[in-house]
C-alpha positions in Angstrom: 0.1 -0.1 0.1 1.5 3.1 -0.9 2.0 5.5 2.1 2.7 8.7 0.0 -0.6 10.6 -0.3 1.0 13.9 -1.4 2.1 12.7 -4.7 -1.3 11.9 -5.9 -2.8 15.3 -4.3 0.2 17.4 -6.1 -0.8 15.7 -9.4 -4.5 16.7 -8.9 -3.9 20.0 -7.5 -1.5 20.7 -10.5 -4.5 19.7 -12.9 -6.8 21.8 -11.4 -4.4 24.8 -11.4 -3.8 24.0 -15.2 -7.4 24.2 -15.8 -8.1 27.3 -13.7 -5.0 29.1 -15.4 -6.4 28.1 -18.9 -10.0 29.3 -18.0 -8.7 32.6 -16.5 -6.4 33.2 -19.5 -9.0 32.3 -22.3 -12.0 32.7 -20.7 -15.2 31.0 -20.1 -18.7 32.1 -21.2 -21.9 30.4 -20.1 -25.1 31.8 -21.4 -28.9 30.6 -21.0 -32.4 31.7 -21.0 -35.1 30.9 -18.6 -38.6 31.1 -19.7 -41.8 30.9 -17.6 -44.8 30.2 -19.7 -48.5 29.5 -18.8 -51.0 28.3 -21.4 -48.5 29.1 -24.2 -48.2 32.7 -23.0 -44.8 33.8 -22.0 -44.8 35.3 -18.7 -41.3 35.9 -17.6 -38.0 35.6 -19.5 -34.7 35.5 -17.7 -31.3 35.9 -19.8 -28.2 34.6 -17.9 -24.8 35.5 -19.2 -21.8 34.5 -17.1 -18.2 35.2 -18.0 -15.2 33.9 -16.0 -11.9 35.4 -17.0 -8.9 37.2 -15.5 -9.1 41.0 -15.0 -6.2 41.2 -17.8 -8.4 39.5 -20.3 -11.4 41.5 -19.4 -9.7 44.6 -19.9 -8.4 43.3 -23.3 -12.0 42.7 -24.6 -13.3 45.9 -23.3 -15.1 44.6 -20.0 -13.8 47.1 -17.3 -17.2 48.3 -15.9 -15.7 48.0 -12.4 -13.5 51.2 -13.2 -16.7 53.1 -13.5 -19.3 51.7 -11.3 -19.3 54.0 -8.2 -19.8 50.7 -5.9 -16.4 49.6 -6.9 -14.6 52.6 -8.0 -11.8 53.7 -5.4 -12.7 57.5 -5.6 -16.5 56.8 -4.1 -16.2 59.7 -1.8 -15.0 62.0 -4.6 -18.1 61.1 -6.7 -20.4 61.5 -3.7 -19.0 65.1 -3.1 -19.2 65.7 -6.9 -23.0 64.5 -6.9 -23.7 66.7 -4.0 -22.4 69.6 -5.9 -24.4 68.8 -9.0 -27.6 68.6 -6.9 -27.1 72.1 -5.6 -26.5 73.5 -9.2 -29.8 71.7 -10.2 -31.6 73.2 -7.2 -30.3 76.7 -8.0 -31.4 76.4 -11.5 -34.8 75.1 -10.7 -35.3 78.1 -8.4 -34.1 80.6 -11.2 -36.6 79.1 -13.6 -39.4 79.1 -11.1 -38.5 82.9 -10.5 -38.4 83.7 -14.1 -41.7 82.0 -14.8 -43.3 83.9 -12.0 -42.0 87.1 -13.3 -43.4 86.3 -16.8 -46.7 85.2 -15.5 -47.1 88.3 -13.4 -49.6 91.1 -14.8 -47.4 93.8 -16.1 -48.4 97.3 -14.5 -48.0 99.3 -17.6 
């Protein structure tokens, strides 16, 4: 009976590492649709797309959404401050529009 258990585990781990390396390098796409119908009337369709690849590969093919998503972007606080500034500007413009509308609709004294 062999007593060396690490030899077989190492080969198994190496195979798994090779597979994982290949998947991350080349990418793996799983696509499918789930449709729910009742009496031949489609009620719901769910489209599932799953892609597994390395970050480098994703950037090569133009999938770098995490750079622009404010939930993942490192400058989240900057975006929040920028949003607050934009909200202030919008409120100021809304007040100016309301004032101009009131002036225009007020009866003139001439």
